[in-house]
C-alpha positions in Angstrom: 0.0 0.0 0.0 2.9 2.4 0.8 4.4 1.9 -2.7 1.0 2.8 -4.3 1.0 6.2 -2.5 4.7 6.8 -3.5 3.9 6.0 -7.1 0.8 8.3 -7.1 2.8 11.1 -5.5 5.5 10.7 -8.2 2.8 11.0 -11.0 1.3 14.1 -9.4 4.7 15.8 -9.1 5.6 14.9 -12.7 2.3 16.2 -14.0 2.7 19.4 -12.0 6.2 20.0 -13.4 5.0 19.2 -16.9 2.0 21.6 -16.7 3.9 24.5 -15.3 6.7 24.5 -17.9 6.6 26.3 -21.2 5.3 24.1 -24.0 7.8 21.8 -25.6 8.3 22.2 -29.3 8.6 19.2 -31.6 11.8 18.2 -33.3 12.9 21.0 -35.7 12.0 20.5 -39.4 14.6 20.1 -42.1 13.8 23.7 -43.2 14.5 25.1 -39.8 17.7 23.1 -39.4 18.9 24.4 -42.7 18.1 28.1 -41.8 20.7 30.7 -41.0 18.8 31.4 -37.7 19.3 27.8 -36.6 23.0 27.5 -37.7 23.8 30.9 -36.0 22.0 30.1 -32.7 24.2 28.6 -29.9 23.8 27.7 -26.3 25.4 31.1 -25.3 23.4 33.0 -27.9 20.1 31.0 -28.3 18.2 33.6 -30.4 15.1 33.3 -28.2 13.3 35.9 -30.4 13.5 33.6 -33.4 10.0 32.1 -33.6 11.0 29.1 -35.7 13.5 28.0 -33.0 11.5 28.3 -29.7 8.0 27.8 -28.4 5.8 30.9 -28.3 5.9 31.0 -24.5 9.7 30.8 -24.1 9.7 34.2 -22.5 7.9 32.7 -19.5 10.8 30.3 -18.8 13.4 30.9 -16.1 16.2 30.1 -18.5 15.0 32.9 -20.8 15.2 35.4 -17.9 18.6 34.2 -16.8 21.4 36.7 -17.3 24.9 35.5 -18.0 28.1 37.5 -17.6 30.4 37.8 -20.6 32.7 34.8 -21.0 35.3 33.5 -23.3 33.8 31.8 -26.4 35.9 29.1 -28.0 35.0 27.7 -31.4 36.5 24.4 -32.6 39.2 25.5 -35.1 39.1 22.5 -37.5 35.6 21.0 -37.9 36.0 17.4 -39.2 39.2 16.9 -37.3 38.8 14.9 -34.0 41.0 15.0 -30.9 41.6 12.9 -27.8 42.7 16.0 -25.8 40.1 18.5 -26.9 40.4 20.7 -23.8 43.8 22.0 -25.0 44.0 25.6 -26.4 45.6 24.5 -29.6 42.3 23.2 -31.0 40.3 26.3 -30.4 39.8 29.8 -31.9 39.0 32.7 -29.6 37.8 35.9 -31.4 38.9 34.3 -34.7 42.5 33.8 -33.4 44.2 30.7 -31.9 43.2 30.4 -28.3 46.0 31.0 -25.7 44.3 29.4 -22.7 42.6 26.0 -22.4 39.0 25.3 -21.7 37.8 26.1 -18.2 34.5 26.4 -16.3 34.0 30.0 -17.5 34.3 29.1 -21.2 31.6 28.7 -23.8 32.4 26.0 -26.3 31.0 25.9 -29.9 31.5 22.9 -32.2 30.2 24.2 -35.5 28.2 22.0 -38.0 30.3 19.7 -40.2 29.1 18.1 -43.3 31.1 14.9 -43.9 32.2 11.9 -41.9 31.4 12.3 -38.2 34.4 13.1 -36.1 34.9 12.6 -32.3 36.4 15.0 -29.7 37.1 14.0 -26.2 36.8 16.9 -23.7 37.8 14.9 -20.6 40.6 16.9 -19.0 43.8 15.0 -18.7 43.8 11.6 -17.0 41.0 9.1 -17.4 37.9 10.0 -15.4 39.2 13.5 -14.4 36.2 15.6 -15.5 36.5 18.9 -17.2 33.9 21.6 -17.0 32.8 24.5 -19.3 29.9 26.9 -19.1 27.7 26.7 -22.3 28.2 23.9 -24.8 26.9 23.8 -28.4 27.4 20.6 -30.4 26.8 21.0 -34.1 25.9 18.4 -36.8 28.6 15.9 -37.5 30.5 15.9 -34.2 30.5 13.4 -31.4 31.6 14.8 -28.0 32.8 12.1 -25.6 34.4 12.2 -22.1 33.4 12.8 -18.6 32.6 16.5 -18.3 30.2 18.9 -16.7 28.4 21.9 -17.9 27.5 24.9 -15.8 25.3 26.6 -18.4 23.1 25.8 -21.4 23.7 22.7 -23.5 22.4 22.6 -27.1 22.9 19.4 -29.1 22.0 20.4 -32.7 20.4 17.9 -35.1 23.1 15.4 -36.1 25.3 16.2 -33.2 25.9 13.7 -30.3 27.2 13.7 -26.7 28.3 10.7 -24.7 29.2 10.6 -21.0 28.2 14.0 -19.9 28.5 13.7 -16.1 26.5 16.6 -14.7 25.0 20.0 -14.8 26.6 22.2 -12.1 26.0 25.6 -10.8 23.1 27.7 -9.5 21.7 29.3 -12.6 18.6 28.5 -14.7 19.7 26.6 -17.8 18.3 24.6 -20.7 19.4 21.3 -22.2 18.2 21.0 -25.7 18.7 17.9 -27.9 17.4 18.3 -31.4 17.8 14.6 -32.2 14.4 13.6 -30.8 11.0 14.8 -29.8 12.0 16.1 -26.3 13.9 19.4 -26.9 13.8 21.4 -23.8 14.5 20.4 -20.2 14.6 23.1 -17.6 
């Protein structure tokens, strides 16, 4: 009898969370994925005002209202080229120039779309199972991110991008995790 009440409570809590969140949008269409708005949007610059990318009630969400201080934005310098030590500065561009400092917890990472054979980047820092951390993470089409790592901000896995072994979301801010490879796109 006790288990019945626990199960009922879990259903009520889940229903309450589901009903109080902004509406979830369906998997983006091929036209949306091919649009400049979609390819230009990232976890650190999500283009919330772009109606084709977000539900109409996105402005009600806590992650929409969240303010983020300016941070370093690193873009993967060679889309299509994988790496086992992807946290190192030599793989990244910062403001269009080679990065001088490696990835840290106050860095936003962008892996741009790549059309061609999927490539793999490990962003586990150093020794096996020593996790790395970054703030926002955008994973574009054609890249597989592996390794034990944490994100302290938004995570956007674009259609055709993949992430394996993300350990945790850390921090005290309102964030979104969006995976455009299935029907569930937003989790807040």
